[in-house]
C-alpha positions as CSV (number, residue, x, y, z in Angstrom):
1,M,97.8,37.6,-3.6
2,S,98.0,41.2,-5.1
3,T,100.2,41.7,-8.0
4,H,100.4,45.4,-7.5
5,Y,103.8,46.7,-7.2
6,E,104.9,50.2,-5.9
7,P,108.7,50.9,-5.9
8,D,109.7,52.5,-2.7
9,T,113.3,53.7,-3.8
10,M,114.7,56.0,-6.5
11,L,116.7,52.9,-8.1
12,G,113.5,50.9,-8.0
13,R,111.5,53.4,-9.8
14,V,114.1,53.9,-12.4
15,V,114.4,50.2,-12.9
16,N,110.8,49.7,-13.0
17,E,110.3,52.5,-15.6
18,F,112.9,51.1,-17.7
19,E,111.6,47.6,-17.3
20,E,107.9,48.4,-18.3
21,S,109.0,50.9,-21.1
22,A,111.1,48.4,-22.7
23,I,108.4,45.5,-22.5
24,A,105.8,48.1,-24.1
25,L,108.2,49.1,-26.7
26,I,109.1,45.4,-27.6
27,L,105.4,44.4,-27.8
28,G,104.6,47.5,-30.1
29,L,107.6,46.7,-32.3
30,M,106.5,43.0,-32.8
31,T,103.0,44.0,-33.4
32,I,104.1,46.6,-36.3
33,I,106.6,44.2,-37.8
34,T,104.1,41.5,-37.9
35,F,101.2,43.5,-39.0
36,V,103.4,45.3,-42.1
37,N,104.6,41.7,-43.0
38,V,101.1,40.4,-43.2
39,I,99.9,43.5,-45.4
40,L,103.0,42.9,-47.7
41,R,102.5,39.3,-48.0
42,Y,98.7,39.2,-48.7
43,G,98.5,42.6,-50.4
44,F,101.6,42.8,-52.5
45,N,102.8,39.4,-52.6
46,T,106.2,40.4,-50.8
47,G,107.3,40.8,-47.4
48,L,110.2,41.9,-45.1
49,I,113.0,39.1,-45.4
50,W,114.2,40.1,-42.0
51,G,110.7,40.2,-40.3
52,L,110.8,36.6,-38.8
53,E,114.3,37.0,-37.2
54,A,113.5,40.4,-36.0
55,T,110.4,39.2,-34.2
56,S,112.3,36.1,-32.9
57,L,114.9,38.4,-31.3
58,L,112.5,40.8,-30.1
59,F,110.5,37.8,-28.4
60,A,113.6,36.7,-26.8
61,W,114.1,40.1,-25.2
62,L,110.5,40.0,-24.2
63,V,110.9,36.6,-22.5
64,L,113.9,37.7,-20.6
65,F,112.4,40.9,-19.3
66,G,109.4,39.0,-18.4
67,V,111.3,36.6,-16.0
68,S,112.4,39.5,-13.9
69,Y,109.0,41.4,-14.3
70,A,107.1,38.3,-12.9
71,F,109.3,38.1,-9.9
72,K,108.6,41.8,-9.4
73,V,104.7,41.2,-9.6
74,T,105.0,37.8,-7.8
75,A,103.4,36.1,-11.0
76,H,105.5,33.0,-11.2
77,L,103.8,29.8,-10.4
78,G,104.9,27.3,-8.0
79,V,103.8,24.3,-6.0
80,D,103.2,25.1,-2.1
81,A,101.7,21.8,-1.0
82,V,104.7,20.9,1.2
83,I,105.3,24.4,2.3
84,N,101.6,24.8,3.6
85,L,102.4,21.8,6.0
86,F,104.5,24.1,8.1
87,S,103.8,26.9,10.6
88,P,103.8,30.5,9.3
89,A,107.2,30.9,10.8
90,G,108.5,27.8,9.1
91,R,107.0,28.8,5.8
92,R,108.9,32.3,6.0
93,I,112.2,30.2,6.6
94,M,111.7,28.1,3.6
95,A,110.7,31.1,1.6
96,L,113.9,32.8,2.6
97,I,115.9,29.7,1.8
98,A,114.2,29.4,-1.5
99,A,114.9,33.1,-2.2
100,L,118.6,32.9,-1.4
101,V,119.0,29.8,-3.7
102,C,117.3,31.7,-6.5
103,V,119.8,34.8,-5.9
104,L,122.8,32.4,-5.9
105,Y,121.4,30.8,-9.2
106,A,120.7,34.2,-10.7
107,A,124.5,35.3,-9.9
108,L,125.9,32.3,-11.7
109,V,123.6,32.8,-14.7
110,L,124.6,36.5,-14.7
111,K,128.0,35.5,-15.0
112,G,127.7,33.1,-17.8
113,A,125.3,35.4,-19.6
114,W,128.2,38.2,-19.5
115,D,130.9,35.8,-20.5
116,Y,128.9,34.8,-23.6
117,W,127.8,38.4,-24.6
118,A,131.3,39.6,-24.0
119,N,132.7,37.4,-26.8
120,F,130.5,39.3,-29.2
121,A,131.1,42.7,-27.8
122,N,134.9,42.9,-27.8
123,L,134.9,42.9,-23.9
124,P,136.9,40.6,-21.6
125,Q,135.2,37.5,-20.1
126,T,135.4,37.0,-16.5
127,T,137.9,34.7,-14.7
128,G,136.8,31.9,-12.2
129,R,134.9,28.8,-12.6
130,W,131.8,29.7,-10.5
131,F,132.0,33.4,-9.5
132,P,134.0,36.3,-11.2
133,T,137.5,36.5,-9.8
134,G,138.7,39.0,-12.3
135,L,138.6,40.0,-15.9
136,E,140.6,38.0,-18.8
137,E,143.5,39.7,-20.6
138,M,142.1,40.7,-24.1
139,K,143.8,40.1,-27.2
140,R,143.2,41.5,-30.5
141,T,142.4,38.0,-31.9
142,S,139.8,37.7,-29.3
143,Y,137.7,40.4,-30.8
144,R,134.5,39.1,-32.1
145,G,132.4,42.3,-32.7
146,W,132.1,41.7,-36.4
147,Y,129.8,38.6,-35.9
148,E,126.5,39.6,-37.6
149,V,123.0,38.2,-37.5
150,V,121.6,36.5,-40.6
151,D,118.9,38.8,-42.0
152,V,118.3,42.1,-39.8
153,P,119.9,44.9,-41.7
154,F,122.2,47.3,-40.0
155,P,120.5,50.6,-39.2
156,E,122.1,53.6,-40.8
157,W,121.8,55.8,-37.7
158,L,124.2,53.1,-35.9
159,R,127.1,53.6,-38.3
160,W,129.0,55.5,-35.5
161,I,129.8,52.1,-33.9
162,E,131.7,50.7,-36.9
163,P,135.1,52.3,-35.8
164,I,134.6,51.4,-32.3
165,M,133.5,47.8,-32.8
166,N,134.6,46.7,-36.3
167,D,137.8,48.6,-36.9
168,G,136.1,50.9,-39.3
169,E,134.6,48.0,-41.5
170,R,131.2,48.4,-42.8
171,Y,128.4,46.1,-41.2
172,E,125.9,44.8,-43.7
173,K,123.7,43.2,-41.0
174,L,123.1,43.9,-37.3
175,P,126.0,42.9,-35.4
176,R,125.2,40.1,-32.6
177,F,126.5,42.1,-29.7
178,I,123.3,44.3,-29.9
179,P,120.6,41.7,-29.7
180,Y,122.6,39.6,-27.4
181,A,123.0,42.3,-24.9
182,I,119.6,41.2,-23.4
183,L,121.5,38.2,-21.8
184,P,123.5,40.2,-19.3
185,I,120.7,43.2,-19.1
186,G,117.9,40.5,-18.4
187,M,120.0,38.4,-15.9
188,A,121.2,41.5,-14.1
189,L,117.4,42.5,-13.8
190,L,116.5,39.1,-12.5
191,L,119.2,39.3,-9.9
192,F,118.1,42.8,-8.9
193,R,114.4,41.6,-8.6
194,L,115.3,38.4,-6.6
195,V,117.5,40.6,-4.1
196,Q,114.4,42.8,-3.7
197,A,112.0,39.9,-3.2
198,T,114.6,38.3,-0.7
199,I,114.5,41.6,1.3
200,R,110.7,41.8,1.3
201,I,110.4,38.2,2.6
202,A,113.0,39.0,5.3
203,R,111.0,42.0,6.3
204,G,107.7,40.1,6.2
205,H,106.2,42.3,3.6
206,S,105.9,39.2,1.3
207,A,105.1,35.6,1.8
208,G,107.2,34.3,-1.1
209,L,108.2,34.4,-4.5
210,I,105.4,32.6,-6.1
211,V,101.6,33.1,-6.6
212,S,99.8,30.5,-4.4
213,H,96.5,28.8,-5.3
214,E,96.4,30.7,-8.7
215,A,95.0,27.6,-10.5
216,E,92.4,27.2,-7.8
217,D,91.5,30.9,-8.2
218,A,91.2,30.5,-11.8
219,I,89.0,27.6,-11.6
220,A,86.7,29.5,-9.4
221,D,86.6,32.5,-11.5
222,V,85.7,30.2,-14.6
223,S,83.1,28.5,-12.2
224,H,81.4,31.9,-11.3
225,M,81.4,32.9,-15.0
226,N,79.6,29.6,-15.9
227,K,76.9,30.2,-13.3
228,G,76.4,33.6,-14.4
229,D,77.6,35.3,-11.2
Protein backbone atom coordinates (compact mmCIF):
# COMPACT_ATOMS: atom_id res chain seq x y z
CA MET A 1 0.00 0.00 0.00
CA SER A 2 1.34 3.43 -0.92
CA THR A 3 2.33 5.73 1.90
CA HIS A 4 2.09 8.87 -0.26
CA TYR A 5 -0.25 11.42 1.28
CA GLU A 6 -1.76 14.49 -0.34
CA PRO A 7 -3.94 16.72 1.87
CA ASP A 8 -7.09 17.81 0.05
CA THR A 9 -8.25 20.65 2.33
CA MET A 10 -6.70 23.88 3.58
CA LEU A 11 -6.79 22.59 7.18
CA GLY A 12 -5.16 19.36 6.07
CA ARG A 13 -2.38 21.25 4.28
CA VAL A 14 -1.74 23.50 7.29
CA VAL A 15 -1.59 20.56 9.71
CA ASN A 16 0.56 18.59 7.27
CA GLU A 17 3.10 21.43 6.95
CA PHE A 18 3.18 21.96 10.72
CA GLU A 19 3.64 18.26 11.41
CA GLU A 20 6.40 17.65 8.87
CA SER A 21 8.23 20.90 9.71
CA ALA A 22 8.15 20.06 13.43
CA ILE A 23 9.49 16.56 12.83
CA ALA A 24 12.32 17.91 10.64
CA LEU A 25 13.17 20.61 13.21
CA ILE A 26 13.21 18.12 16.09
CA LEU A 27 15.47 15.71 14.19
CA GLY A 28 17.80 18.58 13.32
CA LEU A 29 18.00 19.83 16.92
CA MET A 30 18.65 16.34 18.27
CA THR A 31 21.43 15.83 15.74
CA ILE A 32 23.06 19.20 16.48
CA ILE A 33 22.93 18.79 20.28
CA THR A 34 24.31 15.25 20.11
CA PHE A 35 27.07 16.23 17.65
CA VAL A 36 28.15 19.23 19.75
CA ASN A 37 28.16 17.10 22.90
CA VAL A 38 30.40 14.48 21.27
CA ILE A 39 32.85 17.14 20.07
CA LEU A 40 32.97 18.78 23.50
CA ARG A 41 33.38 15.48 25.31
CA TYR A 42 36.12 13.93 23.20
CA GLY A 43 37.80 17.13 22.07
CA PHE A 44 37.66 19.33 25.16
CA ASN A 45 36.81 16.91 28.00
CA THR A 46 33.61 18.78 28.81
CA GLY A 47 30.01 18.69 27.60
CA LEU A 48 26.53 20.14 27.71
CA ILE A 49 25.10 19.26 31.11
CA TRP A 50 21.60 19.74 29.78
CA GLY A 51 22.22 17.84 26.53
CA LEU A 52 20.85 14.47 27.64
CA GLU A 53 17.65 15.92 29.08
CA ALA A 54 17.13 18.11 26.02
CA THR A 55 17.49 15.22 23.57
CA SER A 56 15.24 13.05 25.75
CA LEU A 57 12.52 15.71 25.68
CA LEU A 58 12.96 16.20 21.94
CA PHE A 59 12.75 12.44 21.40
CA ALA A 60 9.47 12.37 23.34
CA TRP A 61 8.17 15.11 21.02
CA LEU A 62 9.35 13.12 18.00
CA VAL A 63 7.58 9.96 19.18
CA LEU A 64 4.26 11.71 19.79
CA PHE A 65 4.43 13.53 16.46
CA GLY A 66 5.33 10.21 14.86
CA VAL A 67 2.22 8.47 16.16
CA SER A 68 -0.10 10.78 14.24
CA TYR A 69 2.25 10.95 11.25
CA ALA A 70 2.22 7.14 10.94
CA PHE A 71 -1.58 7.16 10.83
CA LYS A 72 -1.41 9.81 8.11
CA VAL A 73 0.82 7.71 5.85
CA THR A 74 -0.72 4.37 6.97
CA ALA A 75 2.58 3.15 8.38
CA HIS A 76 1.37 1.49 11.58
CA LEU A 77 1.70 -2.28 11.64
CA GLY A 78 -1.16 -4.60 12.44
CA VAL A 79 -2.35 -8.18 12.17
CA ASP A 80 -4.90 -8.81 9.42
CA ALA A 81 -5.11 -12.62 9.56
CA VAL A 82 -8.70 -12.55 10.88
CA ILE A 83 -9.82 -9.60 8.77
CA ASN A 84 -8.75 -11.34 5.57
CA LEU A 85 -11.22 -14.15 6.28
CA PHE A 86 -14.09 -11.77 5.50
CA SER A 87 -15.40 -10.42 2.23
CA PRO A 88 -14.34 -6.93 1.08
CA ALA A 89 -17.57 -5.51 2.49
CA GLY A 90 -16.96 -7.24 5.81
CA ARG A 91 -13.38 -5.98 5.93
CA ARG A 92 -14.59 -2.45 5.35
CA ILE A 93 -17.11 -2.70 8.19
CA MET A 94 -14.48 -4.08 10.54
CA ALA A 95 -12.04 -1.35 9.50
CA LEU A 96 -14.69 1.27 10.26
CA ILE A 97 -15.39 -0.24 13.67
CA ALA A 98 -11.66 -0.32 14.46
CA ALA A 99 -11.28 3.30 13.32
CA LEU A 100 -14.20 4.47 15.47
CA VAL A 101 -12.77 2.67 18.50
CA CYS A 102 -9.44 4.39 17.87
CA VAL A 103 -11.18 7.78 17.59
CA LEU A 104 -12.88 7.17 20.93
CA TYR A 105 -9.56 6.13 22.49
CA ALA A 106 -7.80 9.22 21.12
CA ALA A 107 -10.53 11.48 22.52
CA LEU A 108 -10.13 9.91 25.97
CA VAL A 109 -6.33 10.25 25.85
CA LEU A 110 -6.64 13.86 24.68
CA LYS A 111 -8.72 14.70 27.75
CA GLY A 112 -6.14 13.06 30.00
CA ALA A 113 -3.28 14.80 28.20
CA TRP A 114 -4.93 18.20 28.60
CA ASP A 115 -5.67 17.62 32.29
CA TYR A 116 -2.07 16.59 32.96
CA TRP A 117 -0.55 19.50 31.02
CA ALA A 118 -2.98 22.08 32.40
CA ASN A 119 -1.66 21.38 35.88
CA PHE A 120 1.70 22.86 34.80
CA ALA A 121 0.32 25.61 32.53
CA ASN A 122 -1.83 27.52 35.03
CA LEU A 123 -4.93 26.39 33.14
CA PRO A 124 -8.07 24.65 34.40
CA GLN A 125 -8.45 20.91 34.05
CA THR A 126 -11.65 19.50 32.59
CA THR A 127 -14.51 18.11 34.63
CA GLY A 128 -16.13 14.77 33.88
CA ARG A 129 -14.81 11.26 34.42
CA TRP A 130 -14.56 10.15 30.80
CA PHE A 131 -15.43 13.10 28.60
CA PRO A 132 -15.09 16.84 29.26
CA THR A 133 -18.23 18.36 30.76
CA GLY A 134 -16.70 21.73 31.51
CA LEU A 135 -13.69 23.36 33.13
CA GLU A 136 -12.77 23.32 36.78
CA GLU A 137 -12.68 26.55 38.74
CA MET A 138 -9.09 27.66 39.07
CA LYS A 139 -7.69 28.91 42.36
CA ARG A 140 -4.44 30.76 42.82
CA THR A 141 -3.07 27.85 44.85
CA SER A 142 -3.72 25.57 41.86
CA TYR A 143 -1.13 27.29 39.67
CA ARG A 144 1.88 25.11 38.86
CA GLY A 145 3.57 27.22 36.19
CA TRP A 146 6.67 27.55 38.37
CA TYR A 147 7.62 23.84 37.99
CA GLU A 148 10.89 23.54 36.08
CA VAL A 149 12.81 20.75 34.34
CA VAL A 150 16.05 19.46 35.87
CA ASP A 151 18.87 20.70 33.61
CA VAL A 152 17.72 22.60 30.50
CA PRO A 153 18.41 26.31 31.08
CA PHE A 154 15.74 28.91 30.47
CA PRO A 155 16.22 30.76 27.14
CA GLU A 156 16.66 34.50 27.56
CA TRP A 157 14.32 35.27 24.67
CA LEU A 158 11.45 33.73 26.65
CA ARG A 159 11.77 36.05 29.65
CA TRP A 160 8.56 37.76 28.59
CA ILE A 161 6.52 34.80 29.89
CA GLU A 162 7.72 35.22 33.48
CA PRO A 163 5.11 37.88 34.42
CA ILE A 164 2.39 35.75 32.81
CA MET A 165 3.30 32.29 34.15
CA ASN A 166 5.46 32.88 37.23
CA ASP A 167 4.25 36.14 38.84
CA GLY A 168 7.35 37.89 37.57
CA GLU A 169 9.70 35.49 39.33
CA ARG A 170 12.80 34.52 37.40
CA TYR A 171 13.04 31.09 35.81
CA GLU A 172 16.40 29.34 36.14
CA LYS A 173 15.42 26.26 34.15
CA LEU A 174 12.88 25.66 31.40
CA PRO A 175 9.36 25.51 32.87
CA ARG A 176 7.74 22.14 32.43
CA PHE A 177 4.63 23.43 30.70
CA ILE A 178 6.73 24.08 27.57
CA PRO A 179 8.06 20.55 26.90
CA TYR A 180 4.88 18.98 28.29
CA ALA A 181 2.80 20.90 25.73
CA ILE A 182 3.44 18.06 23.28
CA LEU A 183 0.96 15.93 25.23
CA PRO A 184 -2.22 17.82 24.21
CA ILE A 185 -0.67 18.82 20.85
CA GLY A 186 0.30 15.25 19.99
CA MET A 187 -3.02 13.79 21.08
CA ALA A 188 -4.98 16.47 19.20
CA LEU A 189 -3.01 15.60 16.06
CA LEU A 190 -3.66 11.90 16.68
CA LEU A 191 -7.41 12.52 16.98
CA PHE A 192 -7.36 14.66 13.83
CA ARG A 193 -5.53 11.99 11.82
CA LEU A 194 -7.84 9.23 13.07
CA VAL A 195 -10.92 11.23 12.10
CA GLN A 196 -9.35 11.75 8.66
CA ALA A 197 -8.60 8.03 8.36
CA THR A 198 -12.14 7.11 9.40
CA ILE A 199 -13.60 9.42 6.74
CA ARG A 200 -11.28 7.93 4.10
CA ILE A 201 -12.40 4.40 5.03
CA ALA A 202 -16.09 5.41 4.99
CA ARG A 203 -15.66 6.93 1.51
CA GLY A 204 -13.83 3.88 0.23
CA HIS A 205 -10.56 5.73 -0.31
CA SER A 206 -8.65 3.54 2.15
CA ALA A 207 -8.79 -0.11 3.16
CA GLY A 208 -7.91 0.45 6.82
CA LEU A 209 -5.59 1.99 9.39
CA ILE A 210 -2.61 -0.31 9.01
CA VAL A 211 -0.06 -1.45 6.46
CA SER A 212 -0.97 -4.95 5.37
CA HIS A 213 1.66 -7.55 4.60
CA GLU A 214 4.59 -5.22 5.32
CA ALA A 215 6.55 -8.07 6.88
CA GLU A 216 6.02 -10.23 3.80
CA ASP A 217 7.02 -7.35 1.52
CA ALA A 218 10.19 -6.73 3.54
CA ILE A 219 11.13 -10.41 3.33
CA ALA A 220 10.54 -10.39 -0.42
CA ASP A 221 12.73 -7.30 -0.83
CA VAL A 222 15.56 -8.90 1.14
CA SER A 223 15.19 -12.09 -0.91
CA HIS A 224 15.53 -10.13 -4.16
CA MET A 225 18.59 -8.34 -2.82
CA ASN A 226 20.24 -11.63 -1.88
CA LYS A 227 19.55 -13.02 -5.32
CA GLY A 228 20.94 -9.91 -6.95
CA ASP A 229 17.64 -9.07 -8.66
